[in-house]
C-alpha positions as CSV (number, residue, x, y, z in Angstrom):
1,M,31.3,16.2,4.3
2,P,34.5,15.7,2.3
3,A,35.7,12.2,1.3
4,I,39.2,11.1,2.3
5,V,41.6,9.3,0.0
6,L,44.4,7.3,1.6
7,F,47.2,6.6,-0.8
8,D,50.8,5.2,-0.8
9,G,52.8,8.4,-0.3
10,V,56.1,7.1,-1.6
11,C,54.7,5.7,-4.9
12,N,55.3,8.0,-7.9
13,F,52.2,6.8,-9.7
14,C,50.0,7.3,-6.5
15,N,51.3,10.8,-6.0
16,G,50.6,11.5,-9.7
17,T,47.1,10.1,-9.2
18,V,46.5,12.5,-6.3
19,R,47.5,15.5,-8.5
20,F,45.2,14.1,-11.2
21,I,42.3,14.0,-8.7
22,V,43.0,17.5,-7.4
23,D,43.0,18.9,-10.9
24,R,39.6,17.4,-11.6
25,D,38.1,18.2,-8.1
26,P,38.0,22.1,-8.0
27,A,35.2,22.0,-5.3
28,G,37.6,20.2,-3.0
29,Y,35.4,17.2,-2.3
30,F,38.4,15.0,-1.6
31,Q,40.9,15.3,1.2
32,F,44.1,13.2,1.2
33,A,46.5,11.4,3.6
34,S,49.4,9.1,2.8
35,L,49.0,5.6,4.2
36,Q,52.3,6.0,6.0
37,S,51.1,9.1,7.9
38,A,50.0,9.4,11.5
39,A,46.7,10.8,10.2
40,A,46.0,7.5,8.3
41,R,46.4,5.2,11.3
42,P,43.1,5.8,13.1
43,L,41.3,5.9,9.7
44,L,42.7,2.5,8.8
45,E,41.7,1.2,12.2
46,R,38.2,2.5,11.7
47,C,38.1,0.7,8.4
48,R,39.5,-2.5,10.1
49,L,42.5,-2.5,7.7
50,P,46.0,-3.3,8.8
51,A,48.6,-0.5,9.2
52,G,50.7,-2.2,6.5
53,F,47.9,-1.8,3.9
54,L,50.3,0.1,1.6
55,D,49.6,-1.6,-1.7
56,N,46.1,-0.2,-1.8
57,I,44.1,3.0,-2.1
58,V,41.3,3.6,0.4
59,L,38.3,5.9,0.0
60,I,36.3,6.9,3.1
61,E,33.1,8.4,1.9
62,D,30.0,9.0,4.0
63,G,31.5,6.9,6.8
64,V,32.0,3.9,4.5
65,C,35.4,2.5,3.6
66,H,36.1,1.4,0.0
67,A,39.5,-0.2,-1.0
68,R,41.3,-1.2,-4.1
69,S,39.2,-1.2,-7.3
70,A,36.0,0.0,-5.5
71,A,37.8,3.1,-4.3
72,V,39.2,3.9,-7.7
73,V,35.9,3.6,-9.4
74,R,34.1,5.6,-6.7
75,I,36.7,8.3,-6.9
76,A,36.3,8.5,-10.7
77,R,32.6,9.0,-10.5
78,R,33.1,12.3,-8.5
79,L,35.6,13.8,-11.0
80,G,34.9,16.2,-13.8
81,G,34.8,15.3,-17.4
82,L,34.0,11.8,-18.6
83,W,35.6,10.0,-15.7
84,P,32.2,9.2,-14.0
85,L,31.6,6.8,-17.0
86,L,34.1,4.4,-15.3
87,S,31.3,3.7,-12.8
88,V,30.2,1.1,-15.3
89,L,33.1,-1.0,-14.0
90,L,31.1,-1.6,-10.8
91,L,29.2,-4.1,-12.9
92,V,32.3,-6.2,-13.2
93,P,32.5,-8.6,-10.3
94,R,34.8,-7.3,-7.6
95,P,37.1,-10.3,-7.6
96,L,38.0,-9.6,-11.3
97,R,38.4,-5.9,-10.7
98,D,40.5,-6.4,-7.6
99,A,42.7,-9.0,-9.4
100,A,43.5,-6.4,-12.1
101,Y,44.1,-3.8,-9.4
102,D,46.4,-6.1,-7.4
103,W,48.4,-6.9,-10.6
104,F,48.9,-3.2,-11.2
105,A,49.7,-2.5,-7.6
106,R,52.4,-5.2,-7.5
107,N,54.1,-3.6,-10.5
108,R,53.7,0.1,-9.9
109,Y,57.1,0.7,-8.3
110,R,58.9,-1.1,-11.1
111,W,57.0,0.9,-13.8
112,Y,56.8,4.3,-12.1
113,G,59.4,4.2,-9.3
114,K,59.1,5.4,-5.7
115,Q,60.6,8.0,-3.5
116,S,62.4,7.6,-0.3
117,E,59.8,9.6,1.6
118,C,56.4,11.2,1.1
119,P,56.7,14.6,-0.6
120,L,55.1,17.7,0.8
121,P,52.0,18.9,-1.0
122,P,52.4,22.3,-2.8
123,P,51.5,25.3,-0.6
124,G,48.1,25.9,-2.3
125,L,46.9,22.4,-1.5
126,R,48.2,21.7,2.0
127,E,44.8,22.3,3.6
128,R,43.5,19.3,1.7
129,F,46.0,17.0,3.2
130,L,45.4,15.5,6.7
131,R,48.2,15.6,9.2
């Protein structure tokens, strides 16, 4: 069963992160949906997260919802290369990891910019995006 990554679809950094994940996930384990999409609404409800949860990344894996730093680390452990080594960050207490995550999330638009709307995925990857 594929895991689902919910991401901020207008965030340039977040869209780049999705491309990064796709490039390191040739088996297609991850599927994606922007947090602004209709596909994300029932998933956010299932995770008991508000619809305005846009400053965060959410991973739904094996029916369990992970958000913020936990989602990032759990995604990294499924990627090729040395990225699974980031799993060691799970040893850092969640409040510290999430504080660093929140600081980055607050500044990502200033550093990387944002788009006025969610871009369409390229034709070869559209089947990995929920609608």
